[in-house]
C-alpha positions as CSV (number, residue, x, y, z in Angstrom):
1,X,146.8,83.1,103.8
2,X,143.3,84.1,102.6
3,X,141.9,83.0,99.3
4,X,141.8,85.8,96.8
5,X,138.6,86.3,94.8
6,X,137.2,89.1,92.7
7,X,134.2,91.1,94.0
8,X,131.5,92.4,91.7
9,X,130.9,96.2,91.9
10,X,128.1,95.9,94.4
11,X,130.1,93.7,96.7
12,X,133.1,96.0,96.4
13,X,130.9,99.0,97.3
14,X,129.7,97.2,100.4
15,X,133.3,96.2,101.3
16,X,134.5,99.8,100.9
17,X,131.7,101.2,103.1
18,X,131.8,98.5,105.8
19,X,133.6,100.7,108.3
20,X,130.7,103.2,108.0
21,X,128.0,100.7,109.2
22,X,127.0,100.8,112.8
23,X,125.2,98.4,115.0
24,X,121.5,99.2,115.8
25,X,120.8,100.3,119.3
26,X,118.1,98.6,121.4
27,X,115.5,101.2,121.0
28,X,116.2,101.6,117.3
29,X,116.0,97.9,116.8
30,X,112.7,97.7,118.6
31,X,111.3,100.5,116.4
32,X,112.5,98.8,113.2
33,X,111.1,95.4,114.4
34,X,107.7,97.1,115.1
35,X,107.7,98.7,111.6
36,X,108.6,95.4,109.9
37,X,105.9,93.6,111.9
38,X,103.4,96.2,110.8
39,X,104.4,95.8,107.2
40,X,103.5,92.1,107.5
41,X,100.0,92.7,108.9
42,X,97.2,93.1,106.4
43,X,93.9,94.9,106.6
44,X,90.8,93.9,104.6
45,X,89.4,96.7,102.5
46,X,86.4,97.0,100.3
47,X,86.4,99.0,97.1
48,X,84.0,99.6,94.2
49,X,85.3,99.1,90.7
50,X,83.6,99.4,87.4
51,X,82.7,96.1,85.8
52,X,84.9,96.8,82.8
53,X,87.9,97.5,85.0
54,X,87.4,94.4,87.1
55,X,87.1,92.3,83.9
56,X,90.3,93.8,82.5
57,X,92.1,93.1,85.8
58,X,90.8,89.5,85.9
59,X,92.0,88.9,82.3
60,X,95.4,90.3,83.0
61,X,95.7,88.3,86.2
62,X,94.7,85.2,84.4
63,X,97.4,85.8,81.7
64,X,100.0,86.2,84.5
65,X,98.7,83.2,86.4
66,X,97.9,85.0,89.6
67,X,94.6,85.6,91.4
68,X,93.1,89.0,90.5
69,X,93.1,90.1,94.2
70,X,96.8,89.4,94.3
71,X,97.4,91.5,91.2
72,X,95.4,94.4,92.7
73,X,97.4,94.1,95.9
74,X,100.6,94.1,94.0
75,X,99.7,97.2,92.0
76,X,98.7,99.1,95.1
77,X,101.9,98.1,96.9
78,X,104.0,99.2,94.0
79,X,102.2,102.6,94.0
80,X,102.5,102.9,97.8
81,X,106.2,102.2,97.7
82,X,106.9,104.6,94.8
83,X,107.8,101.8,92.4
84,X,105.3,103.2,90.0
85,X,103.7,106.6,89.8
86,X,100.9,108.5,88.2
87,X,101.5,111.6,86.2
88,X,99.2,113.4,88.6
89,X,101.7,112.7,91.4
90,X,104.4,114.8,89.7
91,X,104.8,118.5,90.1
92,X,103.8,120.8,87.2
93,X,106.6,121.0,84.6
94,X,107.8,117.5,85.4
95,X,107.6,116.5,81.8
96,X,109.9,118.0,79.3
97,X,107.9,120.7,77.4
98,X,108.6,119.0,74.1
99,X,107.3,115.6,75.3
100,X,104.2,117.4,76.8
101,X,103.4,119.2,73.5
102,X,103.7,115.9,71.5
103,X,101.5,114.1,74.0
104,X,99.0,117.0,73.9
105,X,98.9,117.0,70.1
106,X,98.4,113.2,69.9
107,X,95.6,113.4,72.4
108,X,93.9,116.2,70.5
109,X,94.2,114.3,67.2
110,X,92.8,111.2,68.8
111,X,89.9,113.2,70.3
112,X,89.1,114.8,66.9
113,X,89.2,111.7,64.8
């Protein structure tokens, strides 16, 4: 007789959906392997940053205990994988009108004073 144990919600979801999973075909596996391999490769890039931005990044990296290049790479990766976003990325009307009007008023007050 099998031992009985309680599954957490995520484990239960996986158990419930197990019959929907399918094995990966040869060509599909090759395609995924190539994509994963490509994700591991890195390319050197060169960018120009303002001295103030670089200083701020270096300070933040030091507080976090990581090299500043690693922090920059992490920030870019998070943006590229939609883990963070810029307001400019969103469609017009994304923000609730009320939030937008408050933000606009605060910005105007800061600009005036």
